[in-house]
C-alpha positions as CSV (number, residue, x, y, z in Angstrom):
1,M,132.4,123.2,70.4
2,K,133.1,119.9,67.6
3,K,135.5,118.2,69.6
4,S,134.4,118.8,72.8
5,L,131.5,116.9,71.5
6,L,133.5,114.0,69.5
7,A,136.3,114.3,73.1
8,L,132.1,113.1,74.9
9,L,131.2,111.1,72.1
10,I,134.7,109.4,72.8
11,I,135.2,108.9,76.4
12,A,131.8,108.1,77.5
13,P,131.1,105.0,75.9
14,L,134.6,103.9,77.0
15,S,133.4,104.9,80.3
16,M,130.8,102.3,80.4
17,S,132.7,99.7,79.7
18,L,134.8,100.5,82.7
19,T,132.5,100.1,84.9
20,G,131.6,96.5,86.8
21,C,130.7,94.6,89.7
22,V,132.0,93.0,92.8
23,I,130.2,90.4,94.6
24,A,132.1,89.4,98.4
25,V,132.2,86.7,99.5
26,G,133.3,86.0,103.7
27,G,134.1,89.9,103.3
28,E,135.5,92.1,106.0
29,D,133.5,91.3,108.9
30,G,134.4,87.0,109.4
31,H,130.3,86.5,108.4
32,S,130.6,83.4,105.6
33,M,129.0,80.7,104.6
34,S,132.2,78.3,106.8
35,G,130.9,80.5,109.8
36,D,127.6,80.8,109.5
37,F,127.6,77.6,109.8
38,D,130.1,77.0,113.1
39,D,127.8,79.0,114.5
40,R,125.5,77.4,114.6
41,E,126.9,73.9,114.8
42,F,128.5,75.4,118.1
43,K,124.3,76.6,119.2
44,N,123.5,73.4,118.7
45,R,126.2,71.4,120.4
46,K,125.9,74.1,123.8
47,K,121.6,73.8,123.9
48,I,122.2,69.7,123.6
49,A,124.7,69.8,125.9
50,D,121.4,70.9,128.1
51,L,119.2,68.7,127.4
52,Q,118.1,66.0,130.0
53,L,116.9,63.2,129.1
54,N,113.3,62.5,129.7
55,T,112.5,65.9,128.8
56,T,109.6,65.9,126.1
57,F,109.8,66.2,122.4
58,S,108.0,69.6,122.6
59,D,109.9,71.4,125.5
60,V,112.9,70.1,123.4
61,S,111.7,72.0,119.8
62,R,111.4,75.0,122.4
63,V,114.6,74.8,122.6
64,M,116.4,73.3,119.6
65,G,113.7,74.9,117.2
66,V,113.4,72.5,114.0
67,A,115.5,70.1,112.9
68,D,117.2,69.2,110.5
69,F,115.9,66.3,109.6
70,N,113.1,64.3,111.5
71,E,111.8,60.2,111.0
72,S,108.9,58.7,112.2
73,Y,108.0,55.3,113.1
74,L,106.1,53.0,115.7
75,D,108.3,49.8,117.2
76,D,106.4,47.4,119.4
77,G,103.5,49.8,120.3
78,K,105.5,52.8,121.0
79,T,106.5,55.8,119.1
80,I,110.0,56.8,118.1
81,K,110.8,59.6,116.5
82,V,114.1,61.3,115.8
83,V,115.5,64.6,114.9
84,Y,118.5,65.2,113.7
85,Y,120.2,68.9,115.1
86,R,124.0,69.6,112.7
87,T,126.8,69.9,115.0
88,Q,130.1,70.0,113.4
89,R,131.5,69.9,109.3
90,L,132.9,67.1,107.6
91,H,131.9,68.5,103.9
92,K,133.0,71.0,102.1
93,D,129.8,71.3,100.2
94,G,127.8,73.6,101.9
95,L,125.4,70.6,102.7
96,T,123.9,69.1,105.7
97,T,124.0,65.1,106.2
98,K,123.0,63.0,108.4
99,D,126.5,61.9,109.6
100,E,127.7,65.3,110.8
101,C,124.1,66.1,112.4
102,T,123.9,65.2,116.9
103,K,120.2,62.5,117.0
104,L,118.4,62.9,119.5
105,V,115.6,59.5,120.3
106,F,112.5,60.6,121.7
107,V,110.1,57.5,123.3
108,D,106.1,58.2,124.0
109,N,107.8,61.4,123.9
110,N,110.2,61.5,126.3
111,L,114.2,61.8,125.1
112,T,115.8,59.1,125.7
113,A,118.9,59.3,124.1
114,I,121.7,61.7,122.1
115,E,123.9,60.5,119.6
116,Q,126.6,62.3,118.3
117,G,127.0,61.3,114.4
118,L,130.3,59.4,113.0
């Protein structure tokens, strides 16, 4: 009895020290941070390719979703709205910057230009 109790007192703490925690990033299922960005970039490029000039801002927003960046200003009495959607990866830092985006320019609520970043 003493031997089995002694063995239990020695083995229990040792077995607890052998447990660990594993965090998998980019596992076998193909999902990773860069994979998610690649999917999003492809979907954005595909949607942008189908856009037509003179489409209203609300229609574009409905198709594209929330922009990564947006700006608004007045120029000669016209309302200019510029929105940016991520379409390419240039930096492997996991952050989105404007040079990794395609810019959509709206003048008085109508799409007037689509400009690829770079």
